[in-house]
C-alpha positions in Angstrom: -41.5 -62.9 -73.3 -40.0 -65.8 -71.4 -37.1 -63.6 -70.3 -39.5 -60.9 -69.1 -41.4 -63.5 -67.0 -38.2 -64.9 -65.6 -36.9 -61.5 -64.7 -40.3 -60.6 -63.0 -40.2 -63.9 -61.1 -36.6 -63.2 -59.9 -37.6 -59.7 -58.8 -40.6 -61.1 -56.8 -38.4 -63.8 -55.2 -35.8 -61.2 -54.3 -38.4 -58.9 -52.7 -39.9 -61.9 -50.8 -36.4 -62.7 -49.5 -35.8 -59.1 -48.3 -39.2 -59.0 -46.6 -38.6 -62.3 -44.8 -35.0 -61.8 -43.8 -35.1 -58.2 -42.7 -37.1 -58.9 -39.5 -34.9 -62.0 -38.9 -31.8 -59.8 -39.1 -33.4 -57.3 -36.7 -34.1 -60.0 -34.1 -30.6 -61.4 -34.4 -29.2 -57.9 -33.9 -31.3 -57.4 -30.8 -30.2 -60.8 -29.3 -26.5 -59.8 -29.5 
């Protein structure tokens, strides 16, 4: 159960990371 919770938390963190850095990468690409 602890492993499932950790895996779920890691998936949520990874999704948050993608959603936050995707617009940032687009802005950086537009600046170049």
